N, C-alpha and C positions, 0 to 999 in steps of 0.2 A: 504492498499500499503504499501511495505516496504522502508523504507530509506535508505538503503543500501542491493542491492541483488546481489550477486556473485554466479555464477555457473562455474566449473572446470577454476578458475583463473589462468594463468601463467604468469612468468616473467624469462626470461633468459639475466644474462650478461655473455656474451662471453660463459665461461665454468661453470660458477653460476647459477643454479636453484634457485632464488631467492623466486618464487611462484610456487608450485607443485601442481597445481590442487584445489584449493583454493574453496571451498563452505561458503558462510557466508548471513545471511541474519538478517538487525537488524531493529527491528521493532520501531515505531513513540514514544516518550516521553520515551525510555532507556536511562540508562547510562551504557556503555559498557567498561568493562577493555579489552584491545587488550594487552595479557603478553604473554611474552617470552625471552628466552636468547638471548645474543648476536648474531647476522646474522641468527636470527629466521626467518626475511621477515616482520616484524613488518612494519619499514619503508616505504619499498618497496609497502605493502598492502596499505599504507596510501596515498604515492603517487599516486598510481593508484585512488584511491576513490576521491582523488583532481585533477584528469584530468592531473597531472606532468609528468606521464610516459605511456608510451603506453603497451598494454597488450595483450594476447591471451585469450581466453575465454570471458563469457558474464559477464558485470558491468554494473549495473544501481545505480545511486545516486540521490534521488527523482525524479525519472522516466526519467533522462535524461542518457546519455552515456558522462562519464565525459571528456573523451577524445576530443572528437568531438563537444561539447557542452558546453566547461568549461567557458566559458564568462558569460551563461546565468545563468551556476549553481552557480557561487561565487556570485550572487545577495543572496542567500539562505543560504551560507556556508561560517564558519569562520576558520580559521586555524592559528595556533601559533605553531612553531617548535622550538626545542631545541637550534635550532641556528641563528633562529632569530636575527635579528640587526636593531637598529632603529639609525638616524643620530644624531652623537656626537654633533651637533654645536646646534641643536633644543633643545629648553626652551620646557618644560613640557607643558606648556598650547599650543605652537604653534602645538603639536602633537593632542591636543584635537581638536584643530582649523582645521587642515588637515583633520581629520579624518570626522570631521564634513562637511568638505566642497567636498569628494570624496565618502562618502558612506552614501547613503539615508537612512539606516536603523540604523544610530548610534545616541544613546541618551546620548549627552553629560552629561545630569544630573546624570545618572543612572554610568557614568564612573568617574565622581567627586564623587560621594559616595562610588565607592569602594578605588579611592585614599583618601580620607577621614580617610579610617581606618590606614593609612601606614603615615609615618613621611616625605613622598614627597611633597616639596614644587612646586607650579607650576611656579614659576620663576627659579627653577634650570634648568641648562641645562644638557642634557646626559650626558656629558663627567662627570659631576661631581656626576654622581649617582654610587654608588655599582652594583656589579651583581645582587645582590638579589633586588634591588629597581629596575632597568631594566627591571627584570624579572614581578615583581608587577604592571609596568607599563603598560607592554605588556598585562597582563593577563585583566588588567582594559580596555583597549583599545578592546578588543577581544570581552569580556563579556558583553561590552557595546552595541555590534552590534545585533538588533533583526533578529538572524538568525536560520532558522528551523535545522542546523546541526553543530556543534560545532565540531570540530578535535584539539584534546591537544595532544602533542608529548612531553614527559616530562615536564609538564608545571609548575613543583614545582623546577624543577632543579637549585640549588644555592640558595633555600628559606631556613630560618632557620626554626625550627620544628612550633613557634609557628604561624608564617604565611602560612605554610602549612597547617596547622589547620584551619586558620579562610579562607583559598582558598576552602577548601574541603566542608567547611560548606557554602559558600557563592553558591557554587555549587548546595546545594540543598534548599537554600532558597530564593536566587537571580536569581537566572536564569531557573532553572527546572520548565516548565510546560509540560501539556500533550501532547502538539504540538512541543516539543525542542527535540532534540533527541545530545546525548552527545556520542563522541568517544575517549576514552583516552588512551594512550599508556604510560606506565611508567615501570620503575623497583620498585617503592615504594609500592610493594604488599601490605603490611600490614597495608600502611595508606591508601589506597583507600577501602579495602572491605566494610566498612560502607557505600559507597557511591555507589556502584554498583548495578543493576539490573541484570547484565548479565557479561557473560566473555566470552573471546574466548583465547587458549593458541593455541600459532603457535610456531612450532617447526621443523627447516630444510624447510620450506616453506610448511608446510602441518597443517593442523587442528588437536590439538591433543585433544581438548576439546573445545565444544560450549554448553552451558548451562547457564540457569537463576541462580541466586543465591538460590533461592528457590528450584529448581532442585538439584543443589549440596549440600543442605544441607539436604535432602531427600535421596540422592543417597548414597552419600561416609561417611565411617563410619573409623575410627581410633582403633585400638585396640592394648594396650599394654600390653604385655603377657610373663610370664617366659618362660627358657628352657622347663620345664617337660611339657609343655602344646603347645609349639611351631609346634612339628609334626602335631597335631590336627587343629592347626589353618591353616597350610599352606595345610593341605587337602581340604579347603574352595576357595583355589585358590585365595589370595590376589594381587591385582595388581601392590603394590608395597611393600617392607619392606625395614629398615633400624634399625642399631644397635644404642640405645642408653640406657646409663645409666644402664646398665646390664640386659638391658631388649629389646625387639624386638619390634617395632614399624609395624605394618600390617596395609594397606591400603586396604579396601574392597569396591566394587561397588556393590550395589543393593542387599547387603546381610542383612538380617535379623538381627536386634539389637539385640532380646532376644536369640536367638543364638549364636551371638557373646559376650554376656555377661557371660556364663559359660567360654568364655577363656581368660579373663582378664579383665582389664580396658579398656570402651567402651567411648569414645569421639567424637565430630564432629571436623574433622581437619579445621585447618585454611586456609585460602586461600593461604597463603604462605607455607603452609605444604603441600598442595595438589599440589602446583606448583613443590616444591622441590620432590615429590614422583613420579609425571608423567614425569617431565623434568628434571630428576637427572642427575648424571653422568654416570647412568648405560644406559643411553640412554631413550626417551619415551615409555612409555605405553599406547598406543592410547585407549582412552576412546569414547565408542559410543557418539554422538552427543544427 
């Protein structure tokens, strides 16, 4: 059973089409990056999955309709938003007390283990913490819940480089197993590539790419070519191209690497490079899922 299954998902705000026929299928035990420029529809998609907004089309999350069965669904789903807040008067220890009292799947020992890696003191009040420390506390609370689906919207916003690395390492070592699924939306494309199993590119409310990281590695090839071989490379119909350092970078989908090697330097594009190529200023060049 797919953890998230969407067919022709649509959402309109007045004259704005936030989601325009989105099809998604997210399997169990996957770490999925939901990526796209501002206004692409990422937040609306997450809100629909969490049952926070109504929608058109079909959507099932853990076999449930999130809009009509949100109460039951929230027993198996955890969510942290980039705008989440905690009561400023609370002490850190009180937030752990509260979570232990309201959520039957909260593991206090696990939360304390996450916090032990930080400089956060249990007797500190929320108002005494920096923005980054509040984010660390949020993540500790959410990741300590034994949920089947963890939804993270810009989870490392405001964190320094060291803790961002620690957080993503924790996703791999402390949270993930074959029964848990993570849906992660972020702008830090280059930092999450190593933790993802799948990626979904959204642009203007539509899916521009949906593929596993293995499929992306096999399908997409970047070639750096010189001007004298550029015309020959264009004959093979690249999906995108850009000028860089006196040469032209061309992105190919499904083309034979041996054939491309005669045209220039062949390499696998990073996820950030692929994102820019498909969703750059010239507009999306939709790739088949």
